[in-house]
C-alpha positions, 0 to 999 in steps of 0.5 A: 253156094249159089244165090238166086236173085230176081223177081222169081226168087223174091216172090218165093222168099216172100211166099215162104215168109208169108206161110211162116207168118200165117202159122203164127198170126193164124194161131194168134188170131184163133187164140185171141178170138177164143179168149174173147169168146171165153170171157163173153160167154163165160164158158170154155166148151162153147167158144172152142166149138164156135172157133172149130166151126169157123175153122171148118168153114175156112177149110171147106172154102179153101178146098172149094177154091182149090177145086175150082181155081186149080182143078177146074179153071187151071190157075194155081191159087196165089200164095196170098189167098189163104192168109187173107181169106183166113183172117177175114173169115175168122173175124166175121165168123167169130163175130157171128158166132159170138152174137148167136151163142150169146143170144142162145145162152140168154134164151135157153133158160127153159131148154136148149132147143127153145133157146135156139129157136127163139135165138133164130127168131130174134137174131137169125135174119140179122146175122144172115143179112150181115153175112150176105152184105159182107159176101156181096162186098167181097164179091166186088173183088171179083169184078177186076182182073187181078187174079189174087183179088179174084181168088181172095174174093171167091174164097171169102164169099164161098166161106161166108156162104158156107158159114151162113147157110150150113154152119150157122143155120144147121151144124151149130144149132144141131150140135148145140141141141145134142150137147145141151147145157154141157156146151156152157161148161164150166158155168151153168145157164140160169133156169127160168 
């Protein structure tokens, strides 16, 4: 048996440990967010859908980062990019989802489509502005020269932009209007 030492070996060991931990804390984060959303929305279907939408945003951002950094620029993504970006995007995306879904639930007493439209009118600009402010803050990470911070900033910014422009404004409302009141299963929304 040969033991390897040095910075390269330590870095490889750390990368492997981070990926093992990422699987654990990613799962814990998703389950934790899901439980909080279930309690707040008094539903199972809506929280599962909202968390899936956030994970979809992260997946798209990760794919774009790989495309840009590895295939266009030619620099491998640092092993820290996905775990850090995932935690930032799951936290912010779940927060925005909860605010939006809670408002839709309150406003959908006389129909899902009307509830979605009223919710966009009252919270859409606030959520979009919050997302833009956070994206600009994360964009600041790209002003330095540390590659992993550049890549983390890029990935989070792309994920936020996908979330606030496509997922939160098109995908989620369209899916909720198609699913209708079944999204609040097992509870039922109050009809006004």
